[in-house]
Every structure is written in C-alpha cells, then in structure tokens.
C-alpha positions as CSV (number, residue, x, y, z in Angstrom):
1,X,-40.6,-13.2,9.6
2,X,-40.7,-9.8,9.3
3,X,-39.7,-7.9,12.9
4,X,-42.6,-5.4,12.1
5,X,-45.7,-7.3,11.4
6,X,-48.6,-5.7,9.6
7,X,-51.3,-4.2,11.7
8,X,-54.7,-5.8,11.7
9,X,-57.5,-4.0,9.9
10,X,-61.4,-4.1,9.8
11,X,-63.2,-5.8,7.0
12,X,-64.5,-3.7,4.1
13,X,-67.9,-4.2,2.4
14,X,-67.7,-4.9,-1.1
15,X,-69.4,-1.9,-3.6
16,X,-70.5,-2.4,-7.0
17,X,-67.2,-1.3,-8.5
18,X,-65.5,-4.2,-7.0
19,X,-67.5,-6.3,-9.5
20,X,-66.6,-4.1,-12.4
21,X,-62.9,-4.8,-11.4
22,X,-63.3,-8.4,-10.9
23,X,-65.0,-9.0,-14.4
24,X,-62.8,-6.3,-16.2
25,X,-61.2,-9.4,-17.9
26,X,-64.0,-9.6,-20.3
27,X,-63.6,-6.2,-21.9
28,X,-59.7,-6.9,-21.9
29,X,-59.9,-10.4,-23.7
30,X,-62.6,-9.4,-26.4
31,X,-62.0,-5.8,-27.1
32,X,-58.8,-4.5,-25.8
33,X,-56.5,-7.5,-26.8
34,X,-57.5,-7.5,-30.3
35,X,-57.3,-4.0,-30.9
36,X,-54.0,-3.8,-29.2
37,X,-52.7,-6.4,-31.4
38,X,-54.0,-4.8,-34.4
39,X,-52.4,-1.4,-33.2
40,X,-48.9,-3.2,-32.5
41,X,-49.2,-4.6,-36.4
42,X,-49.8,-1.2,-37.7
43,X,-47.0,0.3,-35.5
44,X,-44.4,-2.3,-36.6
45,X,-45.4,-1.7,-40.5
46,X,-44.9,2.1,-39.9
47,X,-41.6,1.7,-38.2
48,X,-40.3,-0.8,-40.9
49,X,-41.4,1.8,-43.4
50,X,-39.5,4.5,-42.0
51,X,-36.3,2.6,-41.4
52,X,-36.0,2.0,-45.3
53,X,-35.7,5.5,-45.8
54,X,-32.2,6.9,-46.3
55,X,-30.5,8.9,-43.7
56,X,-31.0,12.2,-45.7
57,X,-34.5,11.9,-46.1
58,X,-35.0,10.8,-42.4
59,X,-33.0,14.2,-41.4
60,X,-34.8,16.3,-44.1
61,X,-38.2,15.2,-42.6
62,X,-37.0,15.8,-39.1
63,X,-35.9,19.3,-39.8
64,X,-39.2,20.1,-41.4
65,X,-41.1,18.9,-38.5
66,X,-39.1,21.0,-36.1
67,X,-39.9,23.9,-38.4
68,X,-43.5,23.2,-37.6
69,X,-43.2,23.0,-34.2
70,X,-41.4,26.3,-34.2
71,X,-44.2,28.0,-36.4
72,X,-46.8,26.6,-34.1
73,X,-45.1,28.0,-31.1
74,X,-45.1,31.4,-32.9
75,X,-48.8,31.4,-33.5
76,X,-49.4,31.1,-29.8
77,X,-51.1,34.4,-28.4
78,X,-49.9,34.1,-24.4
79,X,-53.0,36.5,-23.5
80,X,-55.5,34.3,-25.2
81,X,-54.3,30.7,-25.5
82,X,-53.6,28.5,-22.5
83,X,-50.3,27.1,-21.6
84,X,-48.5,25.1,-24.1
85,X,-48.7,21.2,-24.2
86,X,-48.2,18.4,-26.6
87,X,-51.4,17.1,-28.2
88,X,-50.7,13.5,-27.4
89,X,-54.1,12.2,-25.8
90,X,-53.9,11.9,-22.1
91,X,-54.6,8.2,-21.8
92,X,-51.5,7.4,-23.7
93,X,-49.3,8.2,-20.9
94,X,-47.9,4.8,-19.4
95,X,-48.5,5.1,-15.5
96,X,-51.4,5.5,-13.3
97,X,-51.2,9.2,-13.0
98,X,-54.1,10.7,-15.3
99,X,-53.2,13.6,-17.2
100,X,-55.8,15.8,-15.8
101,X,-54.3,19.1,-16.9
102,X,-55.1,18.7,-20.5
103,X,-58.7,19.2,-19.6
104,X,-57.9,22.9,-19.0
105,X,-57.6,25.4,-21.7
106,X,-54.3,24.7,-23.2
107,X,-52.5,25.4,-26.8
108,X,-51.6,22.1,-28.1
109,X,-48.2,21.2,-30.2
110,X,-48.3,18.1,-32.3
111,X,-45.2,16.0,-31.9
112,X,-46.6,12.7,-33.3
113,X,-44.2,12.6,-36.3
114,X,-41.5,12.5,-34.0
115,X,-41.2,8.7,-33.8
116,X,-38.1,7.8,-35.8
117,X,-34.6,6.5,-35.2
118,X,-32.5,9.1,-37.1
119,X,-29.2,7.7,-37.2
120,X,-27.0,4.9,-35.6
121,X,-23.4,6.1,-35.5
122,X,-21.1,3.1,-35.0
123,X,-17.9,5.3,-34.9
124,X,-19.2,7.6,-32.3
125,X,-21.2,4.9,-30.5
126,X,-24.1,7.1,-30.6
127,X,-27.8,6.9,-31.6
128,X,-29.9,9.7,-32.5
129,X,-33.7,9.3,-32.1
130,X,-36.8,11.5,-31.9
131,X,-38.9,11.2,-28.6
132,X,-41.6,9.2,-29.5
133,X,-39.3,6.2,-30.2
134,X,-40.0,3.3,-28.0
135,X,-37.7,0.9,-26.1
136,X,-39.0,-2.1,-28.3
137,X,-38.4,-0.3,-31.7
138,X,-35.0,1.0,-30.4
139,X,-33.9,-2.6,-29.2
140,X,-35.3,-4.2,-32.7
141,X,-32.7,-2.1,-34.5
142,X,-29.8,-1.9,-32.5
143,X,-29.5,-5.6,-30.9
144,X,-29.0,-7.1,-34.3
145,X,-26.0,-5.0,-34.7
146,X,-24.7,-6.2,-31.3
147,X,-25.4,-2.5,-29.8
148,X,-27.8,-1.3,-27.4
149,X,-28.4,1.4,-25.3
150,X,-26.7,1.1,-21.8
151,X,-30.1,1.4,-19.9
152,X,-32.9,-0.3,-21.8
153,X,-36.3,0.1,-19.9
154,X,-38.0,-3.3,-19.8
155,X,-41.5,-2.1,-21.2
156,X,-41.7,-2.3,-25.0
157,X,-43.9,1.2,-25.2
158,X,-41.8,3.2,-23.0
159,X,-40.6,6.2,-25.1
160,X,-37.3,8.0,-25.2
161,X,-38.8,11.4,-24.4
162,X,-40.7,10.0,-21.5
163,X,-37.5,8.4,-20.1
164,X,-35.5,11.5,-20.6
165,X,-38.3,14.1,-19.2
166,X,-39.1,11.5,-16.4
167,X,-37.0,8.9,-15.5
168,X,-35.7,5.6,-16.7
169,X,-33.9,2.7,-15.0
170,X,-33.0,-1.0,-15.7
171,X,-30.9,-3.9,-14.4
172,X,-27.8,-2.3,-15.9
173,X,-28.2,1.0,-13.9
174,X,-26.0,-0.1,-11.2
175,X,-23.1,0.7,-13.8
176,X,-24.6,3.5,-16.0
177,X,-27.0,5.2,-13.7
178,X,-30.5,6.4,-14.9
179,X,-31.4,6.8,-18.4
180,X,-30.6,10.4,-18.4
181,X,-27.0,9.6,-17.5
182,X,-26.6,8.1,-21.0
183,X,-27.4,11.1,-22.8
184,X,-25.1,12.9,-25.1
185,X,-27.0,15.7,-26.5
186,X,-30.7,17.3,-26.5
187,X,-32.5,19.0,-29.4
188,X,-35.0,21.4,-27.7
189,X,-37.4,23.8,-29.0
190,X,-37.7,26.4,-26.4
191,X,-40.8,28.7,-25.5
192,X,-39.8,31.6,-27.7
193,X,-39.3,29.2,-30.8
194,X,-35.6,29.0,-30.7
195,X,-34.1,25.6,-31.4
196,X,-31.0,24.8,-29.1
197,X,-28.6,21.8,-28.9
198,X,-28.0,21.1,-25.1
199,X,-24.9,19.1,-24.1
200,X,-23.1,18.7,-20.6
201,X,-20.2,21.0,-21.9
202,X,-21.6,23.8,-24.0
203,X,-23.6,26.9,-23.2
204,X,-26.8,25.1,-22.7
205,X,-25.3,22.6,-20.1
206,X,-27.6,24.0,-17.7
207,X,-30.8,23.1,-19.8
208,X,-28.9,19.6,-20.4
209,X,-28.9,18.9,-16.8
210,X,-32.4,20.4,-15.8
211,X,-34.7,18.5,-18.3
212,X,-34.3,15.1,-16.6
213,X,-37.4,14.9,-14.2
214,X,-38.9,18.1,-15.6
215,X,-41.8,16.5,-17.2
216,X,-41.3,18.6,-20.5
217,X,-41.8,21.8,-18.7
218,X,-38.8,23.6,-19.9
219,X,-39.1,23.2,-23.5
220,X,-40.0,20.6,-26.2
221,X,-37.6,17.8,-26.8
222,X,-37.4,16.8,-30.4
223,X,-34.5,14.7,-30.7
224,X,-31.5,13.2,-28.4
225,X,-28.4,11.8,-28.9
226,X,-27.6,8.5,-26.6
227,X,-24.9,6.4,-26.0
228,X,-24.4,3.0,-27.3
229,X,-22.6,0.0,-25.9
230,X,-21.5,-3.3,-27.5
231,X,-23.5,-6.2,-26.6
232,X,-23.6,-10.0,-27.0
233,X,-26.3,-12.2,-28.4
234,X,-27.3,-14.1,-25.0
235,X,-27.7,-13.1,-21.3
236,X,-26.2,-15.7,-19.0
237,X,-28.5,-15.3,-16.0
238,X,-28.1,-16.8,-12.7
239,X,-31.0,-17.3,-10.3
240,X,-30.3,-17.6,-6.7
241,X,-32.9,-17.9,-4.1
242,X,-32.4,-16.5,-0.5
243,X,-34.6,-17.0,2.6
244,X,-34.7,-14.9,5.7
245,X,-35.9,-11.7,7.3
246,X,-36.4,-8.7,5.1
247,X,-33.3,-7.2,6.5
248,X,-31.2,-10.3,5.6
249,X,-33.2,-10.4,2.3
250,X,-31.8,-6.6,1.8
251,X,-28.1,-7.4,2.5
252,X,-28.3,-10.6,0.2
253,X,-29.4,-8.1,-2.3
254,X,-26.4,-5.8,-1.9
255,X,-24.1,-8.7,-1.8
256,X,-25.5,-9.9,-5.0
257,X,-23.8,-7.3,-7.2
258,X,-21.5,-5.3,-4.6
259,X,-19.8,-7.6,-2.1
260,X,-18.1,-6.0,0.8
261,X,-14.7,-5.8,-0.3
262,X,-15.3,-6.7,-3.9
263,X,-13.9,-5.1,-7.0
264,X,-16.4,-2.4,-8.3
265,X,-15.1,-3.0,-11.5
266,X,-16.2,-6.6,-11.7
267,X,-19.9,-6.0,-11.1
268,X,-22.1,-8.0,-13.3
269,X,-23.8,-6.8,-16.3
270,X,-27.2,-6.8,-15.0
271,X,-28.9,-7.2,-11.6
272,X,-32.4,-7.6,-10.6
273,X,-34.1,-9.2,-7.3
274,X,-37.8,-10.0,-6.6
275,X,-39.0,-10.2,-3.1
276,X,-41.7,-12.7,-3.2
277,X,-42.8,-12.7,0.5
278,X,-41.5,-11.2,3.7
279,X,-39.1,-14.2,4.0
280,X,-38.2,-15.2,0.4
281,X,-36.6,-13.6,-2.7
282,X,-34.9,-14.4,-5.8
283,X,-31.6,-12.4,-6.7
284,X,-30.7,-12.7,-10.4
285,X,-27.4,-11.6,-11.9
286,X,-26.7,-11.5,-15.9
287,X,-23.6,-11.3,-17.9
288,X,-23.6,-10.9,-21.8
289,X,-22.7,-14.0,-23.5
290,X,-21.7,-15.1,-27.0
291,X,-24.2,-17.4,-29.0
292,X,-21.2,-19.7,-29.3
293,X,-21.0,-20.0,-25.3
294,X,-25.0,-20.2,-25.1
295,X,-25.0,-23.3,-27.4
296,X,-22.4,-25.4,-25.8
297,X,-23.4,-28.6,-24.8
298,X,-25.0,-28.7,-21.5
299,X,-26.3,-25.3,-21.3
300,X,-29.9,-24.4,-21.2
301,X,-31.3,-21.5,-23.4
302,X,-34.8,-20.1,-22.4
303,X,-36.4,-18.0,-25.1
304,X,-38.7,-16.1,-22.6
305,X,-40.0,-13.8,-25.2
306,X,-42.2,-16.9,-26.9
307,X,-46.0,-16.2,-26.4
308,X,-46.6,-19.5,-24.7
309,X,-43.7,-19.2,-22.1
310,X,-44.5,-18.7,-18.5
311,X,-44.5,-14.9,-17.3
312,X,-40.7,-14.0,-16.4
313,X,-41.4,-13.3,-12.9
314,X,-43.2,-16.6,-12.3
315,X,-40.4,-18.3,-13.9
316,X,-38.0,-16.7,-11.4
317,X,-40.2,-17.9,-8.7
318,X,-39.5,-21.3,-9.2
319,X,-36.0,-21.0,-8.0
320,X,-37.4,-21.0,-4.5
321,X,-38.1,-24.7,-5.2
322,X,-35.7,-25.8,-7.8
323,X,-32.6,-23.9,-6.2
324,X,-30.0,-22.0,-7.8
325,X,-29.8,-22.1,-11.6
326,X,-28.3,-20.8,-14.7
327,X,-29.8,-20.2,-18.1
328,X,-28.9,-18.3,-21.4
329,X,-31.6,-15.9,-22.4
330,X,-31.5,-14.0,-26.1
331,X,-30.3,-10.5,-25.3
332,X,-33.6,-8.6,-26.8
333,X,-35.8,-11.1,-25.0
334,X,-34.1,-10.4,-21.8
335,X,-34.5,-7.0,-22.2
336,X,-38.4,-6.6,-22.4
337,X,-38.8,-9.9,-20.0
338,X,-41.6,-8.0,-18.2
339,X,-43.4,-6.7,-21.1
340,X,-46.0,-9.6,-21.7
341,X,-47.2,-9.6,-18.0
342,X,-46.6,-5.6,-17.5
343,X,-44.4,-7.0,-14.5
344,X,-47.2,-8.7,-12.5
345,X,-50.1,-6.4,-13.0
346,X,-51.7,-8.7,-15.6
347,X,-52.2,-11.2,-12.9
348,X,-54.8,-8.9,-11.4
349,X,-56.4,-7.6,-14.8
350,X,-56.4,-10.8,-16.2
351,X,-56.4,-13.7,-13.5
352,X,-56.0,-16.6,-15.8
353,X,-53.5,-14.9,-18.4
354,X,-50.7,-17.0,-16.7
355,X,-52.4,-20.2,-17.4
356,X,-50.9,-22.7,-20.0
357,X,-54.1,-22.6,-22.2
358,X,-54.4,-18.9,-22.3
359,X,-50.6,-18.5,-23.0
360,X,-50.9,-21.0,-26.1
361,X,-54.2,-19.5,-27.5
362,X,-54.3,-15.8,-27.0
363,X,-50.6,-15.2,-25.6
364,X,-49.3,-14.0,-28.8
365,X,-51.9,-11.0,-28.4
366,X,-50.1,-9.8,-25.1
367,X,-49.6,-7.2,-23.8
368,X,-52.7,-5.0,-23.9
369,X,-51.8,-1.6,-24.8
370,X,-51.9,0.4,-21.5
371,X,-53.7,3.2,-23.4
372,X,-56.4,1.2,-24.5
373,X,-57.0,-0.2,-20.8
374,X,-57.3,3.2,-19.6
375,X,-59.6,4.2,-22.1
376,X,-61.9,1.3,-20.9
377,X,-61.6,1.3,-17.6
378,X,-63.9,4.6,-16.8
379,X,-63.9,7.2,-13.9
380,X,-65.0,4.7,-11.4
381,X,-62.4,2.1,-11.9
382,X,-59.7,4.7,-12.3
383,X,-60.8,6.0,-8.8
384,X,-60.8,2.6,-7.5
385,X,-57.1,1.8,-8.5
386,X,-56.1,5.3,-6.9
387,X,-57.6,3.9,-3.7
388,X,-57.1,0.3,-3.7
389,X,-54.1,-0.2,-5.8
390,X,-50.3,0.8,-5.6
391,X,-48.1,1.6,-8.4
392,X,-45.0,3.4,-7.1
393,X,-41.3,3.5,-7.5
394,X,-39.1,4.5,-4.6
395,X,-35.6,5.7,-5.4
396,X,-33.2,5.8,-2.3
397,X,-30.0,5.4,-0.8
398,X,-29.1,1.5,-0.9
399,X,-28.1,1.5,2.7
400,X,-31.9,2.1,3.4
401,X,-33.2,-0.5,1.5
402,X,-34.1,-2.6,5.0
403,X,-35.9,0.1,6.4
404,X,-37.8,0.7,3.3
405,X,-38.8,-3.0,3.0
406,X,-39.9,-3.2,6.5
407,X,-41.8,0.4,6.1
408,X,-43.4,-1.1,3.0
409,X,-44.8,-4.4,4.7
410,X,-46.2,-2.5,7.6
411,X,-48.1,-0.1,5.6
412,X,-49.1,-1.8,2.4
413,X,-47.9,-5.4,2.2
414,X,-47.7,-5.5,-1.5
415,X,-45.6,-8.3,-3.1
416,X,-43.7,-9.2,-5.1
417,X,-41.4,-6.1,-4.9
418,X,-38.9,-5.2,-7.4
419,X,-35.4,-4.3,-6.6
420,X,-33.0,-2.6,-9.0
421,X,-29.9,-0.9,-8.0
422,X,-28.6,2.5,-9.8
423,X,-25.8,5.1,-9.4
424,X,-26.6,8.5,-8.7
425,X,-23.7,10.5,-9.9
426,X,-22.1,13.6,-8.5
427,X,-22.8,16.1,-11.2
428,X,-21.3,19.6,-11.8
429,X,-24.7,21.1,-10.9
430,X,-27.3,20.2,-8.3
431,X,-30.0,18.5,-10.2
432,X,-33.7,17.8,-9.2
433,X,-32.5,14.4,-7.7
434,X,-29.0,14.2,-6.1
435,X,-26.9,11.9,-4.0
436,X,-26.8,12.6,-0.1
437,X,-24.4,15.4,0.7
438,X,-21.1,14.0,1.8
439,X,-21.8,10.4,0.9
440,X,-18.1,10.1,-0.2
441,X,-16.9,10.8,3.0
442,X,-18.5,7.9,4.6
443,X,-19.1,5.5,1.9
444,X,-21.6,2.5,2.2
445,X,-21.8,-0.7,0.3
446,X,-21.7,-0.1,-3.3
447,X,-20.6,3.6,-3.0
448,X,-17.7,5.1,-5.4
449,X,-16.0,8.3,-4.9
450,X,-18.0,9.5,-7.8
451,X,-21.5,7.9,-7.5
452,X,-23.6,6.8,-4.6
453,X,-25.6,3.5,-5.0
454,X,-29.3,3.9,-4.9
455,X,-32.0,1.3,-5.1
456,X,-35.2,1.4,-6.9
457,X,-38.1,-0.1,-5.2
458,X,-40.9,-1.0,-7.3
459,X,-44.2,-1.4,-5.7
460,X,-46.8,-2.6,-8.3
461,X,-49.9,-4.8,-7.2
462,X,-52.8,-4.6,-4.8
463,X,-52.2,-4.2,-1.1
464,X,-52.5,-7.2,1.0
465,X,-55.4,-5.6,3.2
466,X,-57.2,-5.1,-0.2
467,X,-56.7,-8.8,-1.2
468,X,-57.8,-9.9,2.0
469,X,-61.0,-7.8,1.9
470,X,-59.8,-5.4,4.6
471,X,-60.1,-1.6,4.6
472,X,-57.3,0.4,3.1
473,X,-56.9,4.2,2.6
474,X,-54.6,4.2,-0.5
475,X,-54.4,8.1,-0.3
476,X,-53.1,8.1,3.3
477,X,-50.8,5.1,2.5
478,X,-49.2,7.1,-0.3
479,X,-49.0,10.1,1.8
480,X,-46.8,8.3,4.5
481,X,-44.8,6.7,1.9
482,X,-43.9,10.1,0.4
483,X,-43.0,11.5,3.9
484,X,-40.9,8.7,4.6
485,X,-39.0,9.4,1.5
486,X,-38.5,12.9,2.2
487,X,-37.0,11.9,5.5
488,X,-34.9,9.3,4.1
489,X,-33.4,11.3,1.2
490,X,-35.6,9.4,-1.2
491,X,-37.2,10.3,-4.6
492,X,-40.7,9.3,-6.3
493,X,-40.9,9.4,-9.8
494,X,-43.6,11.9,-11.3
495,X,-45.4,9.0,-13.6
496,X,-47.1,7.7,-10.1
497,X,-49.9,9.0,-8.2
498,X,-48.8,11.6,-5.8
499,X,-50.2,13.2,-2.7
500,X,-47.6,15.8,-2.1
501,X,-48.2,19.3,-1.4
502,X,-46.2,21.9,-3.2
503,X,-44.2,22.7,-0.3
504,X,-43.3,18.8,0.3
505,X,-42.7,18.4,-3.4
506,X,-40.0,20.9,-3.0
507,X,-38.7,19.3,0.0
508,X,-38.1,16.0,-1.8
509,X,-36.8,17.5,-5.0
510,X,-34.3,20.2,-5.4
511,X,-35.6,23.4,-7.2
512,X,-32.6,25.6,-7.7
513,X,-31.4,24.5,-11.3
514,X,-35.0,24.0,-12.5
515,X,-36.5,27.2,-11.5
516,X,-33.0,29.1,-13.0
517,X,-33.8,27.5,-16.3
518,X,-37.5,28.2,-16.1
519,X,-36.5,31.8,-15.8
520,X,-33.5,31.7,-18.2
521,X,-35.3,30.1,-20.9
522,X,-38.5,32.1,-20.6
523,X,-40.5,28.8,-19.7
524,X,-42.8,30.7,-17.2
525,X,-46.1,31.4,-18.5
526,X,-45.8,29.2,-21.7
527,X,-45.1,25.6,-20.0
528,X,-46.9,24.3,-17.0
529,X,-44.5,23.9,-13.9
530,X,-43.6,20.7,-13.0
531,X,-45.5,20.2,-9.7
532,X,-48.7,21.5,-11.1
533,X,-48.3,19.1,-14.1
534,X,-47.8,16.2,-11.9
535,X,-49.9,16.9,-8.8
536,X,-53.1,14.5,-8.3
537,X,-56.3,15.7,-9.2
538,X,-58.1,17.4,-11.9
539,X,-56.9,21.0,-12.9
540,X,-59.3,23.6,-13.9
541,X,-58.3,26.3,-16.3
542,X,-58.6,28.7,-13.6
543,X,-56.3,26.9,-11.1
544,X,-54.0,26.4,-13.8
545,X,-53.7,30.1,-14.9
546,X,-53.7,31.4,-11.1
547,X,-50.9,29.0,-10.1
548,X,-48.7,29.9,-13.2
549,X,-49.2,33.7,-12.5
550,X,-48.2,33.1,-8.7
551,X,-45.3,31.4,-10.0
552,X,-44.3,33.9,-12.5
553,X,-44.8,36.9,-10.2
554,X,-42.5,35.2,-7.4
555,X,-40.0,33.8,-9.9
556,X,-39.6,37.0,-11.8
557,X,-39.3,38.9,-8.7
558,X,-36.3,36.7,-7.7
559,X,-35.0,37.2,-11.2
560,X,-35.1,40.9,-11.0
561,X,-33.3,40.7,-7.5
562,X,-30.6,38.6,-9.0
563,X,-30.0,41.2,-11.8
C-alpha cells in the first residue's frame, strides 16, 4: 500500500445538486447524444466537401478569410470597444475552465471559417492547417497516406489552435516533445492587423517560441505548418501489469521506456501508463507495425475503435488478471483510443455506458460533444464539478513522479491516473515552461544533453472522498496541488480550473519572453493578459479593463526604461 495513507474525512450531507448529477444521464442519453451524433455527421460532410476543393481554391479562400480578420481588427476603436477575442462560444472550449472573460465587453473576431487542411506536402514532410482543424479530421486525412503528426492528441475534437496556443501531448512525446515542439511555422495576425510568419530562425522567432501556452493573447493564429512523420498501418501494443507501492509503480513507469543504461535511440514509439489503484498499474509500450506483420498467423488484431468494443482503459485493466499480452491495433484507432469514453470521465456521467448492451445499442453515438454537455449542465452542476471533481494535468520532471503520486493519493485519491512522458527541450530562449536549470549536469533517468524528461500526470475523475460520501474541498485541494507544483518545478496547463493568484501564476511560469512579445507586438490593450484569461471566476468588464490598464502602465514603463 501507499506509505502515505489518505486521511479520514467526515461524512458530507447530500444536497439537491447531487441528485441532478446522479440523474444527468437522462439528458445525456435522450438529448446530448442524438444532437452530438447529428453534429458529427454534419461536420464530416463539411470536411469531405472541403477536401475535394483543389489546393489553389483552398489557399485563395484562406487568404480571403485572413483579409477579413485584418479588416475586422482595423475596425476596432480601442477607446470604445473591449479587448479582442474570438467569436467562438465559451462552451465550445474543451476543458473544465469556463470562459467567463467573454461575459465582459469584448470585440469579437470570427475565426470559424479557419477549419481546413490547406496542404499536405510529402516532399517537405509538412502539413499546413488552419487553427480549427481537429485531431480526428487531420488523422483521417494523413493516416491513409501512411503519414501522421509526431504528436496526435487522443481526443478527436481537440483543435490545432488549442494545442498550439495551449499545450498538447501524446504517448509519442517522450521522443518528439509537446505538440508545439513539432511546429515549423505560424501565421499570425498581430494587434495592428499586420500578418507575419513566425519560424524558429526568422525575425519573428521570439513570437514563434512565445505563442505556446499564451492562450491566444499575443495575436490571432490563422494557420500553422506542422511536421509529419512516416507511420505504418498498425500499432503493436504490449500491456504489462505491475504491482507494488506507488514508488515502485513510478520506477516501473520509467523503466518501461527508458531503462537505466538503455539506448535512448531505441525507445518505443509510444508509451502510456495507467495507475488503477495505489498498488496496481498497467504499462503499455507501442511500436508501429506493417499490415503484413499484424496479419501473420497467431497475431491478435483488436479494432478498439468499433462502437461495441470495451472502453480502452477497461480493456487495458484486464492485463491485471490476464498478465502481459500483445495485440495489434489499427494506427488511427490507437491514436483516438480514449475518445469514446473521454478517458474515463464517461463512467461518471453515463454509469452504464460501458455495459455491453449499451455499447451495442447506442455506442455508435459516443462520445457526447463536450460543448453540448457544458451547455446542458447549468451553473449549479458546473459549480458542483469545480468543487467535487478533478480534471488536472501536472507536468513535472520525471524523477519527481513517485513523490507526485504519493501527494495525489494523500490529497485527492483519484484513480485511474494517466502517465505520459514527454521531453522538455533546451531552447534558444526561455519560454513559459522550461527544464530545470542545469539538468544536463546531473542527468536523471530519461534525460539527455538536449532535453529533460518530464511526465504528464493526468488526474480526471471524482476524488475518493467524494465517491465515499465524505467532505472534500476541491478549491483547497487544487490550491495545494498548485503550490506543490511550484515547489517542484511543475506546470499546470491552463485548460483546467486554477486557483493561482497572479503572483503564483508567474512563480509557476516564466514571464520574460511572453511580456517581451506583449510589448513588441503591441498586444497590450488589444488582447487580454494570459493570467486574466485563464484565471478562475467571472470577470466583469470593469475588472478586465482595470487589470489591462495596470499591466499596460507597468509594461510600458519597463519598455521605456529598456529603450
């Protein structure tokens, strides 16, 4: 068992919102799922229509839409209009954080036409896409070509723009880093309407490195070029169960892909680990395999993407009883293995969704669109989830994973836990997230001279105390988690609910390059500051304007001093 048992807590009395949450499945089954299925179908038809357009037409339409964005920005009166933001509805954002800042006065710019794959360049091994292209849309186009992004985030609805302006990760990140590390160039419309192309080695290289994690507060992203890699038709996946203490599970996780003394060039193509209890975990490693290999006699092919199949995390859990086993999964189905069940969140929202009869009868409509679930939840349920639910990712050095697992068990008792390693590269400039200073002088397991191995610890479920009917203070638990991350050189993605004060936000993240670009590219007074965009709580027009005025006064003073 864990060496740090979770503390006992007093029982909590049920309130009326508990029953709304308990019977929320009625709305999900009879309203959200049918509407989601209809929207998915319409989106598919629109994507197919766009794909049939010739390259020159797609490029021409893109240029026309960029011109409309520029013209719209030039219409803004900074003395009368609010800060610039996209016209995208707040509930469409994938994540728990509610986009309250749009309730204040703001100046909308419509980016909805920017949802096309503009070009797949096989010679350069680069794909050019607009920001609202989704992972599902992109993998459907590239995988049949035996091509893919180096980092394909699991959920179909995640957009390129969200993964660039925020963060993105996948089981291949232990090789390629975060989603932003696979970028070639960014096309950005600045506050003054100027359109620039930023790369890592041109005159806008500072903007190229500053945009990830900035939440769209430096300019409006209108296209991106992203690297492609060759892939094969199948993923050969090995499931290995491990039992032991949390410390032993953490060590098994590191050994699964970066054994001590191993060759860093011979890492598996994919790595993913699931901790199901404080003493049990399943560690998965994948390697691309050809169709010929997968169909050899004796090999098992598992099409996990079929609607009637068990949810992937539950299928992986069977390794605890079956023992180690190997199977082949079609590559695209493997990429999006957690989409149908939204990792394991659907077990809470739709308790019988994993049952065989539901999967056969209605599984083809899964998953419900997150945007529709947010529309139908109401303010009371939203507040309940903030207080009684945890959706957080923790990015921290891999050598601290054992301590993090102990901390999470003591504070939250959330299982399963998702573990995904990723490289955090040494870059020419210090960005908002960065490796531990001097890590290369004392390398730990998985580190190289050019990158420190980090881990993403995903915590998505109701905490143990909530499931047992005990008291739980979600805000205080998140506050302690954030302080722990700050003290251990960890980072919290901004999609999640945050309790960080402004001072603590900038203790966690590095502000230098971001604030430099805010001044240089005239984002101050046009786009909201990243802290105020991602902080918890409703933001009134007065609060937004006062905050921006204070920031502008401080930063312009610094700029004048520098000049």
